[in-house]
MARTIRO-653939 format. One record per residue (C-alpha): y, z, x; residue in three letters. Coordinates in steps of 0.1 Angstrom, whole numbers, plus 5000, padded with zeros to 4 digits. Layout:
<nodes>
YZXALA ...
</nodes>
This chain:
<nodes>
242532977176UNK 239232827186UNK 238832467175UNK 236032217175UNK 233332487176UNK 230132517155UNK 229632867139UNK 226632997120UNK 227433327103UNK 224733547088UNK 226833767065UNK 225934107053UNK 227134007018UNK 227133686997UNK 230033457001UNK 230933486964UNK 230633866963UNK 233233976938UNK 235634126963UNK 236033916995UNK 234734077027UNK 235834037063UNK 233433757071UNK 234733557041UNK 238333597053UNK 237533517089UNK 235233217084UNK 237633057060UNK 240233067087UNK 237932937114UNK 236932647091UNK 240632567084UNK 241332557121UNK 238832277126UNK 235532447133UNK 232232357116UNK 231032667098UNK 227832757080UNK 227833087062UNK 224333227053UNK 224433457023UNK 223033797028UNK 219333797038UNK 219534167029UNK 217634457045UNK 214934447019UNK 214834526982UNK 215434876968UNK 212435086960UNK 210635026927UNK 212135356915UNK 215735226920UNK 217435166887UNK 219334866902UNK 216234686914UNK 216034426886UNK 219834356885UNK 219834296922UNK 216934056919UNK 218733866892UNK 221933846913UNK 219933706942UNK 218133446921UNK 221533326908UNK 222633306944UNK 219533096953UNK 220332866924UNK 223632756941UNK 221732616971UNK 224132486997UNK 227732426987UNK 230932347005UNK 234032557000UNK 237532396998UNK 238132507034UNK 235032327045UNK 232632617049UNK 229032527040UNK 227532827021UNK 223832857018UNK 221433097001UNK 218133047020UNK 214833137007UNK 213333437024UNK 210633697018UNK 212634017007UNK 210734247030UNK 211534327066UNK 209434637073UNK 206434437087UNK 206134217117UNK 204433947096UNK 207233927070UNK 209933917097UNK 208033647116UNK 207733437084UNK 211433487076UNK 212333377111UNK 210433057106UNK 211832997071UNK 215433057082UNK 215132857114UNK 213832567095UNK 216332577066UNK 219432657086UNK 218432427115UNK 218032137091UNK 221432207075UNK 223132247109UNK 221831907120UNK 222931747087UNK 226431887092UNK 226631797129UNK 226532147143UNK 225332187179UNK 225332477204UNK 226832707178UNK 228433047180UNK 225933267162UNK 227733547143UNK 225433807128UNK 226634087105UNK 223434247094UNK 220634387116UNK 217834177100UNK 219533867114UNK 218833987149UNK 215533807147UNK 217533477146UNK 219033517181UNK 217733237202UNK 216633007173UNK 219632777173UNK 220332707210UNK 223532907205UNK 226032937232UNK 227333277222UNK 226233567200UNK 228733787181UNK 227334097164UNK 229734247138UNK 228834607130UNK 230334697096UNK 228234997086UNK 226135287099UNK 223135087090UNK 220535347097UNK 222235597075UNK 221935387044UNK 219235557023UNK 220235396990UNK 220235016990UNK 216834917004UNK 213335047010UNK 213034917046UNK 212135187070UNK 215235317088UNK 213435317121UNK 212934937117UNK 216634887109UNK 217535097139UNK 215234887161UNK 216834557149UNK 220334697154UNK 219434797190UNK 218034447196UNK 221234287183UNK 223334517205UNK 221234427236UNK 221434057231UNK 224933997218UNK 227633867240UNK 230334027219UNK 230034337196UNK 232834397172UNK 233034707151UNK 234834717118UNK 235635087120UNK 236935337145UNK 234235587138UNK 231535327144UNK 233135227177UNK 233635587188UNK 229935667184UNK 228735347201UNK 226635417231UNK 225335057239UNK 227034737250UNK 230334927256UNK 231434657281UNK 231234397254UNK 232434607224UNK 235734587206UNK 237434717174UNK 237934447148UNK 239834637122UNK 239934537086UNK 242934347075UNK 244834227044UNK 246033907028UNK 249534047027UNK 251233767008UNK 248533786981UNK 248934156975UNK 252634216981UNK 253434026950UNK 252434336930UNK 255434516945UNK 257934266931UNK 257334386896UNK 257234026884UNK 253533986879UNK 252233986844UNK 249834266839UNK 246334156829UNK 245634226792UNK 242534426799UNK 244634676818UNK 247734666797UNK 245834786766UNK 244735106785UNK 247135406780UNK 249135526810UNK 249035686835UNK 246435456851UNK 244535536883UNK 243135206895UNK 240135126917UNK 238434796924UNK 235234726943UNK 231634846943UNK 230835126918UNK 227735306929UNK 226535646917UNK 226235766953UNK 229635616963UNK 232035736936UNK 232736116935UNK 231536156899UNK 232136536899UNK 235736476906UNK 236036236876UNK 234236476853UNK 236536756863UNK 239536536857UNK 238236456822UNK 238436826814UNK 241636926832UNK 243636596832UNK 242436406801UNK 245636206800UNK 244836036834UNK 243035706828UNK 240635596855UNK 240235216856UNK 237335086876UNK 237034716883UNK 233934566899UNK 230134556899UNK 228734876885UNK 225234986894UNK 222935166870UNK 222935546871UNK 226735596869UNK 227135916848UNK 230835896839UNK 230735586817UNK 230935786785UNK 234035986794UNK 236935916772UNK 239335856800UNK 237235626822UNK 237335246818UNK 234935006834UNK 236034636837UNK 233734366851UNK 234534196884UNK 237433946882UNK 238233656906UNK 240133756937UNK 243133536928UNK 243533726895UNK 243134076909UNK 246834136917UNK 247534106880UNK 245234396873UNK 246634606902UNK 250134536887UNK 249134766858UNK 248135056880UNK 250335366884UNK 248335496914UNK 245735316935UNK 242735546942UNK 239635556964UNK 237635846949UNK 234635816973UNK 232136086980UNK 232836087017UNK 230636397023UNK 227836147024UNK 227136037060UNK 226835667052UNK 230135657032UNK 232035847059UNK 231835537081UNK 233535317056UNK 236535107064UNK 237334987029UNK 239434677029UNK 240934776996UNK 242935067012UNK 245034807031UNK 245234597000UNK 246434896980UNK 249134967006UNK 250334607005UNK 251034636968UNK 253534916976UNK 252035136949UNK 251235506957UNK 247735546971UNK 245435846970UNK 242135836989UNK 239236047000UNK 239236127037UNK 237935847060UNK 238335857098UNK 239435497096UNK 242635577078UNK 243735907094UNK 246135697115UNK 247935587083UNK 248235937068UNK 252035907068UNK 251835637041UNK 248635757024UNK 247936067004UNK 244536187017UNK 242736426994UNK 240436657013UNK 239236856983UNK 239136826945UNK 242237046943UNK 244036816967UNK 243136526944UNK 244836696914UNK 247936786934UNK 248336456952UNK 247836236921UNK 250336436902UNK 252736396932UNK 252136026933UNK 252835986896UNK 256136156901UNK 257235946931UNK 260435756925UNK 261635676961UNK 261535296967UNK 261635357004UNK 258135507002UNK 256835176987UNK 258534977014UNK 257035207041UNK 253535147027UNK 253934777028UNK 255434777063UNK 252434977076UNK 250034687069UNK 252334377069UNK 251334267104UNK 247634347101UNK 246734017084UNK 243533827084UNK 245333547104UNK 246133807131UNK 242533937131UNK 241133577133UNK 243433507163UNK 242333827180UNK 238633757177UNK 239133397186UNK 240633507219UNK 237633727225UNK 235333437219UNK 237233197242UNK 237233457270UNK 233533517266UNK 232733147266UNK 234633097298UNK 232933387314UNK 229433257304UNK 230132907315UNK 227532637306UNK 224532857309UNK 224232917272UNK 223233227252UNK 220933477269UNK 219233507235UNK 218033147239UNK 216233247272UNK 214333537259UNK 211333577238UNK 211733727204UNK 209834057206UNK 208334227176UNK 
</nodes>
Protein backbone atom coordinates (compact mmCIF):
# COMPACT_ATOMS: atom_id res chain seq x y z
CA UNK A 1 0.00 0.00 0.00
CA UNK A 2 1.28 3.48 -0.82
CA UNK A 3 2.36 5.47 2.24
CA UNK A 4 3.41 9.03 2.93
CA UNK A 5 1.74 10.37 -0.21
CA UNK A 6 -0.58 13.35 -0.62
CA UNK A 7 -3.86 12.70 -2.44
CA UNK A 8 -6.49 15.17 -3.62
CA UNK A 9 -9.62 13.36 -4.76
CA UNK A 10 -12.42 15.08 -6.66
CA UNK A 11 -15.29 12.66 -6.09
CA UNK A 12 -18.32 12.24 -8.28
CA UNK A 13 -20.47 12.13 -5.14
CA UNK A 14 -20.39 13.73 -1.71
CA UNK A 15 -18.45 11.91 0.99
CA UNK A 16 -21.54 11.53 3.14
CA UNK A 17 -23.78 10.25 0.34
CA UNK A 18 -26.19 7.88 2.05
CA UNK A 19 -24.66 4.76 0.47
CA UNK A 20 -20.84 4.74 0.43
CA UNK A 21 -19.27 4.84 -3.03
CA UNK A 22 -15.97 3.45 -4.27
CA UNK A 23 -14.02 6.67 -3.65
CA UNK A 24 -15.20 6.69 -0.03
CA UNK A 25 -13.99 3.15 0.55
CA UNK A 26 -10.65 3.65 -1.21
CA UNK A 27 -9.74 7.03 0.29
CA UNK A 28 -10.50 5.79 3.80
CA UNK A 29 -8.01 3.00 3.30
CA UNK A 30 -5.37 5.27 1.81
CA UNK A 31 -5.71 7.62 4.79
CA UNK A 32 -5.48 4.76 7.30
CA UNK A 33 -2.29 3.59 5.57
CA UNK A 34 -0.60 6.91 6.37
CA UNK A 35 -1.36 9.11 3.38
CA UNK A 36 -2.65 12.69 3.58
CA UNK A 37 -6.00 12.81 1.81
CA UNK A 38 -8.30 15.66 0.84
CA UNK A 39 -11.66 14.57 -0.55
CA UNK A 40 -13.51 17.22 -2.54
CA UNK A 41 -17.26 16.69 -2.50
CA UNK A 42 -18.91 16.54 -5.89
CA UNK A 43 -18.60 19.71 -7.92
CA UNK A 44 -21.36 18.13 -10.06
CA UNK A 45 -21.82 18.45 -13.79
CA UNK A 46 -24.26 21.32 -13.39
CA UNK A 47 -27.74 21.67 -11.97
CA UNK A 48 -30.73 19.91 -13.53
CA UNK A 49 -32.91 21.92 -15.86
CA UNK A 50 -35.54 24.22 -14.38
CA UNK A 51 -38.20 21.71 -15.45
CA UNK A 52 -36.63 18.93 -13.39
CA UNK A 53 -38.81 18.09 -10.37
CA UNK A 54 -35.72 17.37 -8.27
CA UNK A 55 -34.02 20.73 -8.83
CA UNK A 56 -34.99 22.32 -5.50
CA UNK A 57 -34.20 19.23 -3.35
CA UNK A 58 -30.80 18.95 -5.00
CA UNK A 59 -30.03 22.60 -4.30
CA UNK A 60 -31.04 22.10 -0.66
CA UNK A 61 -28.84 19.00 -0.32
CA UNK A 62 -25.87 20.87 -1.79
CA UNK A 63 -26.38 23.86 0.52
CA UNK A 64 -26.38 21.51 3.48
CA UNK A 65 -23.14 20.05 2.19
CA UNK A 66 -21.60 23.53 1.89
CA UNK A 67 -22.59 24.22 5.49
CA UNK A 68 -20.29 21.44 6.70
CA UNK A 69 -17.22 23.29 5.36
CA UNK A 70 -14.03 21.25 5.82
CA UNK A 71 -14.17 18.35 8.25
CA UNK A 72 -11.83 15.54 9.22
CA UNK A 73 -13.10 11.96 9.29
CA UNK A 74 -11.99 9.47 11.95
CA UNK A 75 -9.55 7.96 9.43
CA UNK A 76 -7.96 11.36 8.82
CA UNK A 77 -9.52 12.29 5.48
CA UNK A 78 -10.19 16.02 5.16
CA UNK A 79 -13.57 16.41 3.44
CA UNK A 80 -14.43 19.75 1.87
CA UNK A 81 -17.43 21.17 0.03
CA UNK A 82 -15.95 24.03 -1.99
CA UNK A 83 -17.99 26.92 -3.31
CA UNK A 84 -18.38 26.78 -7.08
CA UNK A 85 -20.69 28.22 -9.70
CA UNK A 86 -23.11 25.36 -10.55
CA UNK A 87 -22.74 25.79 -14.29
CA UNK A 88 -20.14 24.16 -16.52
CA UNK A 89 -21.50 24.79 -19.99
CA UNK A 90 -19.61 28.04 -20.58
CA UNK A 91 -15.91 28.79 -20.72
CA UNK A 92 -16.33 31.73 -18.36
CA UNK A 93 -18.05 29.63 -15.68
CA UNK A 94 -15.42 26.89 -15.91
CA UNK A 95 -12.60 29.43 -15.76
CA UNK A 96 -14.13 30.98 -12.65
CA UNK A 97 -14.63 27.57 -11.06
CA UNK A 98 -11.03 26.63 -11.80
CA UNK A 99 -9.81 29.71 -9.95
CA UNK A 100 -12.23 29.20 -7.07
CA UNK A 101 -11.27 25.56 -6.64
CA UNK A 102 -7.54 26.14 -7.01
CA UNK A 103 -7.66 28.83 -4.35
CA UNK A 104 -9.82 26.92 -1.86
CA UNK A 105 -8.24 23.49 -2.26
CA UNK A 106 -4.74 24.92 -2.56
CA UNK A 107 -5.10 26.78 0.74
CA UNK A 108 -6.45 23.65 2.43
CA UNK A 109 -3.61 21.52 1.01
CA UNK A 110 -1.00 23.91 2.35
CA UNK A 111 -2.69 23.96 5.75
CA UNK A 112 -2.66 20.16 5.90
CA UNK A 113 0.88 19.81 4.63
CA UNK A 114 0.09 18.27 1.24
CA UNK A 115 2.69 18.67 -1.49
CA UNK A 116 3.19 17.16 -4.96
CA UNK A 117 -0.13 15.32 -4.57
CA UNK A 118 -1.60 12.48 -6.54
CA UNK A 119 -4.64 14.06 -8.20
CA UNK A 120 -7.55 11.62 -8.39
CA UNK A 121 -10.51 12.83 -10.40
CA UNK A 122 -13.79 10.94 -10.68
CA UNK A 123 -15.94 13.42 -12.58
CA UNK A 124 -15.29 15.05 -15.98
CA UNK A 125 -15.75 18.59 -14.68
CA UNK A 126 -12.64 18.13 -12.53
CA UNK A 127 -10.53 17.78 -15.69
CA UNK A 128 -10.02 21.55 -15.56
CA UNK A 129 -8.09 21.09 -12.31
CA UNK A 130 -5.29 19.05 -13.87
CA UNK A 131 -2.10 21.06 -13.54
CA UNK A 132 -3.36 23.34 -10.76
CA UNK A 133 -1.73 21.58 -7.79
CA UNK A 134 1.78 20.71 -9.00
CA UNK A 135 0.60 17.11 -8.91
CA UNK A 136 3.03 14.28 -9.56
CA UNK A 137 0.42 11.87 -10.95
CA UNK A 138 -3.13 12.07 -12.31
CA UNK A 139 -5.61 9.22 -11.84
CA UNK A 140 -8.92 9.41 -13.71
CA UNK A 141 -11.61 7.06 -12.42
CA UNK A 142 -14.40 6.50 -14.93
CA UNK A 143 -17.51 5.28 -13.12
CA UNK A 144 -20.28 6.10 -15.61
CA UNK A 145 -21.00 6.68 -19.27
CA UNK A 146 -21.01 10.38 -18.57
CA UNK A 147 -22.16 11.56 -21.98
CA UNK A 148 -25.20 9.25 -21.86
CA UNK A 149 -26.60 10.91 -18.74
CA UNK A 150 -29.57 12.94 -19.93
CA UNK A 151 -31.31 13.10 -16.56
CA UNK A 152 -29.20 14.69 -13.83
CA UNK A 153 -27.88 17.93 -15.26
CA UNK A 154 -28.50 20.54 -17.92
CA UNK A 155 -24.89 20.82 -19.10
CA UNK A 156 -24.47 20.17 -22.81
CA UNK A 157 -23.38 16.57 -23.38
CA UNK A 158 -20.82 17.68 -25.95
CA UNK A 159 -19.13 19.72 -23.20
CA UNK A 160 -19.12 16.72 -20.86
CA UNK A 161 -17.64 14.59 -23.65
CA UNK A 162 -14.94 17.19 -24.28
CA UNK A 163 -13.97 17.31 -20.60
CA UNK A 164 -13.95 13.51 -20.45
CA UNK A 165 -11.63 13.34 -23.47
CA UNK A 166 -9.36 15.93 -21.88
CA UNK A 167 -9.11 13.89 -18.69
CA UNK A 168 -8.32 10.74 -20.68
CA UNK A 169 -5.58 12.52 -22.60
CA UNK A 170 -3.88 13.98 -19.54
CA UNK A 171 -4.24 11.20 -16.98
CA UNK A 172 -1.31 8.96 -16.09
CA UNK A 173 -3.69 6.19 -15.03
CA UNK A 174 -7.29 5.58 -16.11
CA UNK A 175 -9.31 3.12 -14.04
CA UNK A 176 -12.74 1.97 -15.14
CA UNK A 177 -15.34 0.85 -12.61
CA UNK A 178 -17.13 -1.45 -15.06
CA UNK A 179 -16.26 -3.98 -17.72
CA UNK A 180 -18.57 -2.43 -20.32
CA UNK A 181 -16.95 0.95 -19.83
CA UNK A 182 -13.48 -0.52 -20.28
CA UNK A 183 -14.52 -2.64 -23.25
CA UNK A 184 -15.72 0.44 -25.12
CA UNK A 185 -12.70 2.58 -24.25
CA UNK A 186 -10.81 3.81 -27.30
CA UNK A 187 -8.39 6.25 -25.66
CA UNK A 188 -5.45 5.84 -23.27
CA UNK A 189 -5.59 2.05 -23.58
CA UNK A 190 -1.94 1.72 -22.58
CA UNK A 191 -2.80 3.39 -19.27
CA UNK A 192 -6.24 1.86 -18.68
CA UNK A 193 -7.23 -0.75 -16.11
CA UNK A 194 -10.36 -2.34 -14.68
CA UNK A 195 -10.93 -1.35 -11.06
CA UNK A 196 -13.97 -3.44 -10.21
CA UNK A 197 -16.37 -2.57 -7.45
CA UNK A 198 -15.84 -4.42 -4.20
CA UNK A 199 -17.50 -5.22 -0.91
CA UNK A 200 -16.90 -4.71 2.80
CA UNK A 201 -17.39 -8.42 3.27
CA UNK A 202 -17.19 -8.58 7.06
CA UNK A 203 -19.78 -5.82 7.32
CA UNK A 204 -22.36 -7.57 5.11
CA UNK A 205 -21.72 -11.23 5.83
CA UNK A 206 -23.12 -10.74 9.34
CA UNK A 207 -26.57 -10.83 7.76
CA UNK A 208 -26.05 -14.47 6.84
CA UNK A 209 -25.48 -15.51 10.44
CA UNK A 210 -29.15 -14.94 11.26
CA UNK A 211 -28.09 -13.25 14.49
CA UNK A 212 -28.73 -9.63 13.53
CA UNK A 213 -31.79 -7.96 14.95
CA UNK A 214 -34.07 -6.83 12.14
CA UNK A 215 -34.68 -3.07 12.05
CA UNK A 216 -38.14 -2.22 13.35
CA UNK A 217 -39.03 -0.26 10.20
CA UNK A 218 -38.61 -3.46 8.16
CA UNK A 219 -39.93 -5.92 10.73
CA UNK A 220 -43.37 -4.30 10.70
CA UNK A 221 -43.76 -4.87 6.93
CA UNK A 222 -45.51 -8.15 6.01
CA UNK A 223 -43.54 -10.90 4.29
CA UNK A 224 -42.31 -11.82 1.78
CA UNK A 225 -40.08 -8.75 1.47
CA UNK A 226 -38.13 -7.86 -1.66
CA UNK A 227 -35.45 -5.43 -0.52
CA UNK A 228 -33.51 -2.70 -2.32
CA UNK A 229 -31.24 0.05 -1.06
CA UNK A 230 -29.69 2.93 -2.95
CA UNK A 231 -30.80 5.70 -5.29
CA UNK A 232 -34.50 5.72 -6.20
CA UNK A 233 -34.91 7.64 -9.44
CA UNK A 234 -37.98 7.54 -11.71
CA UNK A 235 -35.76 6.73 -14.71
CA UNK A 236 -33.68 4.14 -12.83
CA UNK A 237 -36.26 1.86 -11.21
CA UNK A 238 -38.40 -0.25 -13.55
CA UNK A 239 -41.70 1.16 -12.41
CA UNK A 240 -43.74 -0.83 -14.94
CA UNK A 241 -42.44 -4.01 -13.35
CA UNK A 242 -43.48 -2.85 -9.88
CA UNK A 243 -46.93 -1.82 -11.13
CA UNK A 244 -47.47 -5.22 -12.73
CA UNK A 245 -46.33 -6.94 -9.56
CA UNK A 246 -48.90 -4.95 -7.57
CA UNK A 247 -51.60 -6.46 -9.78
CA UNK A 248 -50.32 -10.02 -10.14
CA UNK A 249 -48.31 -10.58 -6.94
CA UNK A 250 -49.88 -8.21 -4.38
CA UNK A 251 -48.45 -10.30 -1.53
CA UNK A 252 -44.88 -9.37 -2.51
CA UNK A 253 -43.76 -6.36 -0.47
CA UNK A 254 -41.20 -4.12 -2.21
CA UNK A 255 -39.00 -2.31 0.32
CA UNK A 256 -36.97 0.63 -1.01
CA UNK A 257 -34.38 2.29 1.24
CA UNK A 258 -32.61 5.48 0.18
CA UNK A 259 -32.95 8.93 -1.33
CA UNK A 260 -36.10 9.10 -3.46
CA UNK A 261 -36.33 11.70 -6.20
CA UNK A 262 -39.58 13.34 -7.19
CA UNK A 263 -41.58 11.84 -10.00
CA UNK A 264 -41.64 8.25 -8.72
CA UNK A 265 -45.06 6.91 -9.67
CA UNK A 266 -45.22 3.77 -7.51
CA UNK A 267 -45.37 5.39 -4.07
CA UNK A 268 -49.10 4.88 -3.65
CA UNK A 269 -49.11 1.18 -4.44
CA UNK A 270 -50.21 -0.86 -1.41
CA UNK A 271 -47.24 -3.23 -1.56
CA UNK A 272 -44.44 -0.66 -1.94
CA UNK A 273 -42.66 0.78 1.08
CA UNK A 274 -40.21 3.67 0.92
CA UNK A 275 -37.86 4.16 3.87
CA UNK A 276 -35.44 7.08 4.16
CA UNK A 277 -31.67 6.60 3.94
CA UNK A 278 -30.11 4.98 6.97
CA UNK A 279 -26.48 5.07 8.14
CA UNK A 280 -24.24 2.51 6.46
CA UNK A 281 -23.38 0.89 9.80
CA UNK A 282 -27.07 0.17 10.43
CA UNK A 283 -28.00 -1.03 6.95
CA UNK A 284 -27.25 -4.74 7.55
CA UNK A 285 -30.00 -4.72 10.17
CA UNK A 286 -32.42 -3.67 7.44
CA UNK A 287 -31.11 -6.25 4.95
CA UNK A 288 -31.52 -8.89 7.64
CA UNK A 289 -35.28 -8.49 7.19
CA UNK A 290 -35.23 -9.09 3.42
CA UNK A 291 -36.32 -12.40 1.93
CA UNK A 292 -34.84 -11.56 -1.47
CA UNK A 293 -32.46 -8.75 -2.46
CA UNK A 294 -33.45 -7.10 -5.72
CA UNK A 295 -32.07 -4.67 -8.28
CA UNK A 296 -35.14 -3.80 -10.40
CA UNK A 297 -33.39 -1.34 -12.70
CA UNK A 298 -34.61 -0.27 -16.11
CA UNK A 299 -31.45 -1.41 -17.90
CA UNK A 300 -32.93 -0.78 -21.35
CA UNK A 301 -31.80 2.79 -20.74
CA UNK A 302 -28.32 3.34 -22.21
CA UNK A 303 -26.92 5.17 -19.17
CA UNK A 304 -28.18 2.56 -16.70
CA UNK A 305 -26.77 -0.35 -18.71
CA UNK A 306 -23.23 0.78 -17.83
CA UNK A 307 -23.94 0.47 -14.11
CA UNK A 308 -21.71 -1.53 -11.81
CA UNK A 309 -23.84 -1.23 -8.69
CA UNK A 310 -21.82 -1.89 -5.54
CA UNK A 311 -24.99 -3.12 -3.87
CA UNK A 312 -25.02 -6.31 -5.97
CA UNK A 313 -21.81 -7.50 -4.32
CA UNK A 314 -23.15 -6.39 -0.94
CA UNK A 315 -26.34 -8.38 -1.58
CA UNK A 316 -24.28 -11.48 -2.40
CA UNK A 317 -22.19 -11.06 0.75
CA UNK A 318 -25.33 -11.36 2.86
CA UNK A 319 -25.96 -14.84 1.46
CA UNK A 320 -29.56 -13.94 0.65
CA UNK A 321 -31.06 -14.82 -2.76
CA UNK A 322 -30.49 -12.04 -5.29
CA UNK A 323 -32.53 -11.17 -8.39
CA UNK A 324 -31.28 -8.38 -10.65
CA UNK A 325 -31.96 -6.79 -14.00
CA UNK A 326 -29.31 -7.64 -16.60
CA UNK A 327 -26.05 -5.69 -16.36
CA UNK A 328 -22.93 -6.61 -18.35
CA UNK A 329 -20.90 -6.11 -15.20
CA UNK A 330 -22.53 -9.07 -13.48
CA UNK A 331 -22.88 -11.64 -16.24
CA UNK A 332 -19.74 -13.32 -14.92
CA UNK A 333 -21.56 -13.96 -11.62
CA UNK A 334 -24.63 -15.52 -13.24
CA UNK A 335 -24.05 -18.80 -11.39
CA UNK A 336 -24.84 -17.13 -8.08
CA UNK A 337 -27.19 -14.41 -9.33
CA UNK A 338 -30.67 -14.74 -10.77
CA UNK A 339 -30.69 -12.40 -13.77
CA UNK A 340 -34.16 -11.42 -14.97
CA UNK A 341 -34.07 -10.52 -18.67
CA UNK A 342 -37.80 -9.81 -18.92
CA UNK A 343 -40.74 -9.08 -16.66
CA UNK A 344 -41.83 -12.69 -16.93
CA UNK A 345 -38.35 -13.70 -15.76
CA UNK A 346 -38.75 -11.44 -12.75
CA UNK A 347 -41.92 -13.20 -11.65
CA UNK A 348 -40.43 -16.65 -12.18
CA UNK A 349 -37.07 -15.95 -10.55
CA UNK A 350 -38.43 -14.13 -7.50
CA UNK A 351 -40.84 -17.02 -6.88
CA UNK A 352 -37.91 -19.43 -7.23
CA UNK A 353 -35.78 -17.38 -4.84
CA UNK A 354 -38.55 -17.30 -2.24
CA UNK A 355 -38.75 -21.08 -2.38
CA UNK A 356 -35.00 -21.60 -2.05
CA UNK A 357 -33.98 -23.68 0.96
CA UNK A 358 -30.47 -24.95 0.13
CA UNK A 359 -27.86 -23.46 2.52
CA UNK A 360 -25.15 -24.36 0.02
CA UNK A 361 -26.55 -21.74 -2.35
CA UNK A 362 -26.12 -19.05 0.30
CA UNK A 363 -22.53 -20.14 0.94
CA UNK A 364 -21.78 -20.05 -2.79
CA UNK A 365 -23.05 -16.47 -3.06
CA UNK A 366 -20.83 -15.34 -0.22
CA UNK A 367 -17.81 -17.23 -1.53
CA UNK A 368 -18.18 -15.54 -4.92
CA UNK A 369 -17.39 -12.11 -3.43
CA UNK A 370 -15.43 -12.94 -0.27
CA UNK A 371 -12.03 -12.13 -1.82
CA UNK A 372 -13.18 -9.02 -3.70
CA UNK A 373 -12.84 -6.66 -0.76
CA UNK A 374 -12.08 -2.96 -0.70
CA UNK A 375 -8.78 -3.76 0.98
CA UNK A 376 -7.86 -5.87 -2.06
CA UNK A 377 -8.96 -3.14 -4.48
CA UNK A 378 -6.98 -0.49 -2.60
CA UNK A 379 -3.89 -2.68 -2.74
CA UNK A 380 -4.39 -3.26 -6.47
CA UNK A 381 -4.67 0.41 -7.39
CA UNK A 382 -1.85 1.25 -4.97
CA UNK A 383 0.44 -1.04 -6.96
CA UNK A 384 -0.63 0.69 -10.18
CA UNK A 385 0.19 4.07 -8.66
CA UNK A 386 3.59 2.95 -7.39
CA UNK A 387 4.50 1.55 -10.80
CA UNK A 388 3.37 4.72 -12.56
CA UNK A 389 5.37 6.91 -10.16
CA UNK A 390 8.53 4.89 -10.77
CA UNK A 391 7.96 5.06 -14.52
CA UNK A 392 7.50 8.83 -14.48
CA UNK A 393 10.44 9.51 -12.21
CA UNK A 394 10.88 13.02 -10.81
CA UNK A 395 9.58 14.82 -13.89
CA UNK A 396 6.13 15.45 -12.38
CA UNK A 397 2.70 15.36 -13.94
CA UNK A 398 2.39 16.15 -17.62
CA UNK A 399 -0.74 18.07 -16.64
CA UNK A 400 1.47 20.60 -14.83
CA UNK A 401 3.43 21.29 -18.01
CA UNK A 402 0.48 22.00 -20.25
CA UNK A 403 -1.80 24.93 -20.62
CA UNK A 404 -5.44 24.40 -19.68
CA UNK A 405 -7.24 24.81 -23.00
CA UNK A 406 -10.82 25.93 -23.20
